[in-house]
N, C-alpha and C positions, 0 to 999 in steps of 0.2 A: 766674619763668620761667627755665629752664635756658639757659645760653649755650653749652653743649657742642655741637659740630658734629653734624649728622645724617650718618650714615655708612650705606653700603649693604653688606650681607652676603649671601652665599648659604650656606644651611644645608642639609645633607643627612644622612641616616642611613646607617649602614654596613650595616644589616640592615632588611628590610621591617618596617613598623609595622602593627599591626592598625588598623582603621578608628577604633576608639575612642581609640587612642593618637594617631593623626593629628589627630583632632578636638580632643583635649586640647592638642596642640602648637599648633594653629591658635588656640585660645582664649588660650593663654599669650602667643603672639606678638602677637595683636591688642591685648593689654593693655600691651605694652612697645614697640610700634613705631608709626611714623607711617603706614607702608604695608606690607602683606604680600601677596605673591603666591605661591600654591602651584602647583607643577608636579610632580604625582606625589608622590614622596618627597623633593622639594626645595622650599625656600622662599627667596624673595628678600625681604629685609627692609630697611627704612629705619628706623633708630633712633639714639638718642643713646647707647645702651649700647655698651660695648666687647665684643669677641669673648668675653673671659673672663666678663663679666657675663651675656651671652647663654647661654653654656655653663652657668653656675650656675643660672640661671632654668630652663633646659630640663631640667637634671638633677633639679631639685626637682619638676618637673611630671609626669614620667612614672612610672607604677606599676611598670614593669619596667626593669631596667638597659638603657639605650639608648646606643649609640655615636653621637655627633653629630660632624660635621665642620663647622666654622664658618670661613668665609673672607671677609675684607673685599674688596670689589670696588673697582676703580679706575674711571675714566671711559671706558675702552675696552671695548667689548662687540660681539659679533656673534652672530647667530642665523640659523636657517634652518627652513623648514617649520613656521612657527607660524601660528596663526589671527590674524586682524586684531586681535581683542581683546587677545591676548597680546602681539603686536608693539607695539600702541599703549601698553600698560602699560609695557613695557620701554623704549620711547622716552621716555616721560614721567618714569620714575622712576630710570633708570640714568644 
């Protein structure tokens, strides 16, 4: 069992993805993360991977060249106008 810490990241794309590409990103992230939450073209991910490792995995997963921005999150967060399910996920996993 890995002893690397679990970190939280937000991943976004610089351009819109087709539904098939978004589905592929979801599949890939599900395989490398402990929790994944998709909000449109953005994903919040909890994983033991680094930002660079996430980048490499995502680059290998898409059929078209895609620009991803991957940012590590700290423990401070705020949001507004989210449904109860989204707010609960954010409270639990951030």
